[in-house]
C-alpha positions in Angstrom: 64.0 -199.7 49.3 60.9 -201.0 51.0 58.0 -199.5 49.1 55.2 -200.3 51.5 51.8 -198.7 51.2 50.5 -196.7 54.2 47.2 -195.1 55.1 46.5 -191.4 55.9 44.9 -191.7 59.4 45.3 -189.2 62.2 48.2 -191.2 63.6 50.1 -191.0 60.4 49.7 -187.2 60.3 50.6 -186.7 63.9 53.8 -188.7 63.4 54.6 -186.8 60.1 54.3 -183.3 61.6 56.2 -184.3 64.7 59.0 -185.7 62.6 59.1 -182.6 60.4 59.3 -180.4 63.5 62.1 -182.5 64.9 64.1 -182.1 61.7 63.5 -178.4 61.4 66.3 -176.3 62.9 64.8 -173.6 65.1 61.3 -175.0 65.0 58.7 -175.5 62.4 57.0 -172.5 60.8 54.2 -172.3 58.3 56.5 -171.8 55.4 55.5 -170.3 52.1 52.1 -171.0 50.5 52.1 -172.8 47.2 52.3 -170.4 44.3 49.0 -171.5 42.7 47.0 -169.9 45.6 48.0 -166.4 44.6 47.6 -167.1 40.9 44.1 -168.7 41.2 42.6 -166.3 43.8 43.8 -163.1 42.1 40.7 -161.0 41.5 38.5 -162.7 44.0 36.8 -160.6 46.6 37.9 -161.7 50.1 35.1 -163.3 52.1 34.9 -166.6 54.1 37.4 -169.3 53.2 38.0 -172.9 54.3 41.5 -174.5 54.0 40.6 -178.2 54.2 43.7 -180.1 55.5 45.6 -176.9 56.3 48.7 -178.5 57.9 50.9 -175.9 59.4 48.8 -173.1 57.9 50.8 -171.5 55.1 47.9 -171.1 52.8 45.4 -170.2 55.5 47.7 -167.5 56.9 48.3 -166.1 53.4 44.6 -165.8 52.8 44.0 -164.1 56.2 46.8 -161.6 55.4 44.8 -160.6 52.4 41.5 -160.0 54.1 39.8 -163.4 54.1 38.1 -164.8 57.2 39.6 -168.2 57.2 38.8 -171.6 58.9 41.9 -173.9 58.8 40.9 -177.5 59.5 43.2 -180.4 60.0 43.3 -183.7 61.8 46.7 -183.1 63.3 46.9 -181.3 66.6 50.7 -181.0 66.2 50.3 -179.2 62.8 47.6 -176.8 64.2 49.8 -175.9 67.2 52.5 -174.7 64.8 49.9 -173.0 62.5 48.5 -171.0 65.4 51.9 -169.9 66.5 52.9 -168.8 63.0 49.6 -166.9 62.6 50.3 -165.0 65.9 53.8 -164.1 64.7 52.4 -162.7 61.5 49.7 -160.8 63.3 46.8 -162.5 61.5 45.7 -164.7 64.4 42.3 -163.0 64.5 41.7 -163.8 60.9 42.0 -167.6 61.2 40.0 -170.1 63.2 41.9 -173.4 63.6 39.8 -176.5 63.9 41.1 -180.0 64.8 38.8 -182.2 62.7 38.5 -185.5 60.9 37.6 -184.2 57.5 36.0 -187.6 56.5 33.2 -186.9 59.0 33.4 -183.3 60.0 30.7 -180.9 59.0 31.5 -177.2 58.9 28.0 -175.9 59.7 28.0 -173.5 56.9 29.1 -172.6 53.4 32.2 -170.7 52.2 33.0 -168.2 49.5 36.3 -170.1 48.9 37.1 -173.8 49.7 40.6 -174.8 49.0 42.7 -177.9 49.7 46.4 -178.0 49.1 48.1 -181.4 49.0 45.7 -182.8 51.7 45.2 -186.5 52.0 42.5 -187.6 54.5 41.7 -191.2 55.4 39.3 -191.7 52.5 39.6 -191.9 48.7 40.8 -188.7 47.2 38.0 -188.2 44.8 35.4 -188.7 47.5 37.2 -186.1 49.6 37.1 -183.6 46.8 33.4 -184.2 46.2 32.8 -183.8 50.0 34.5 -180.4 50.3 32.9 -179.2 47.0 29.5 -179.4 48.8 30.8 -176.7 51.2 31.2 -174.0 48.5 28.5 -171.3 48.6 26.6 -170.4 45.4 28.9 -168.1 43.4 31.9 -169.3 45.4 35.1 -170.9 44.4 36.6 -174.4 44.7 40.4 -174.6 44.4 42.1 -178.0 44.4 45.9 -178.4 44.4 47.1 -181.9 44.6 50.2 -184.1 44.0 50.3 -186.4 41.0 52.1 -189.3 42.7 54.4 -191.5 40.6 55.1 -194.7 42.6 57.9 -195.7 40.2 59.9 -192.6 41.1 59.0 -192.3 44.8 61.9 -191.3 46.9 60.1 -192.2 50.1 60.2 -195.4 52.1 56.5 -196.0 51.6 53.8 -195.2 49.2 50.4 -193.5 49.4 47.4 -195.8 48.9 46.3 -196.2 45.3 43.0 -194.3 46.0 45.1 -191.2 47.0 46.3 -190.7 43.5 44.0 -189.1 41.0 44.4 -187.4 37.6 43.3 -184.1 36.3 40.6 -185.9 34.2 39.4 -187.7 37.3 38.8 -184.4 39.1 37.2 -182.5 36.3 34.9 -185.3 35.4 33.5 -185.0 39.0 32.4 -181.4 38.5 28.9 -181.4 37.0 28.8 -178.7 34.4 25.2 -177.9 35.5 26.6 -176.9 38.9 30.2 -175.8 38.1 32.0 -173.5 35.8 35.5 -174.8 35.2 37.8 -171.8 35.4 41.3 -173.4 35.4 42.5 -177.0 35.0 46.1 -177.9 34.4 49.0 -180.1 35.3 52.2 -178.2 36.3 55.7 -179.1 37.3 57.7 -177.1 39.8 60.9 -177.4 41.7 61.1 -177.0 45.5 63.9 -177.3 48.0 64.5 -180.9 49.0 66.7 -182.7 51.6 70.3 -181.5 51.7 69.5 -178.5 49.6 68.8 -180.5 46.5 65.9 -179.5 44.3 62.9 -181.8 44.2 60.5 -181.9 41.3 56.7 -181.9 42.0 54.0 -182.6 39.5 50.8 -180.9 40.6 47.2 -180.8 39.4 45.4 -177.5 39.8 41.7 -177.1 39.4 39.6 -174.0 40.0 35.8 -173.9 39.6 33.0 -171.6 40.4 29.7 -172.9 41.8 26.6 -171.8 39.9 
């Protein structure tokens, strides 16, 4: 199998979501949010939230359904079209603002009570992306990072993410200055999701939650 590295530019994500849509019988919906979101936000008072790299909006919609005022930002217009349609079907459309944005240069114009990113890969090194979105958390607010731990040796895809897209739990936690952040949760977890042909696929995830001082 050709294991060729690719980059995560806008063109990549537009093709990705168009291909996913073409492969999804009956059209593409937002799907279910990752299970860590409910676990890590339990007990937080709903306020303003940013889902950075929201894709088709599963996490943003889940937050809006629980009273958060959400901004869902993504570089892919195709993904956001499906996200908005899913939000309308679930009657939370007024709780989410969808923004087509290049997260490597976009500025939100304000701070949020919750900034979360779920498996997002922008066209910049992953750690730099996490540092960037951390700056958008309001004092007393929460940063929630959920990311893939890529294993190139076991990749089942025809191409690989760039090396800078893969970071470890230690990489992320080292970047959170203890003078500015209280580390609330930091773990690596494996879970099984539905894969092609109904076969289960194993994901290794890194989950980090921190509160800004």
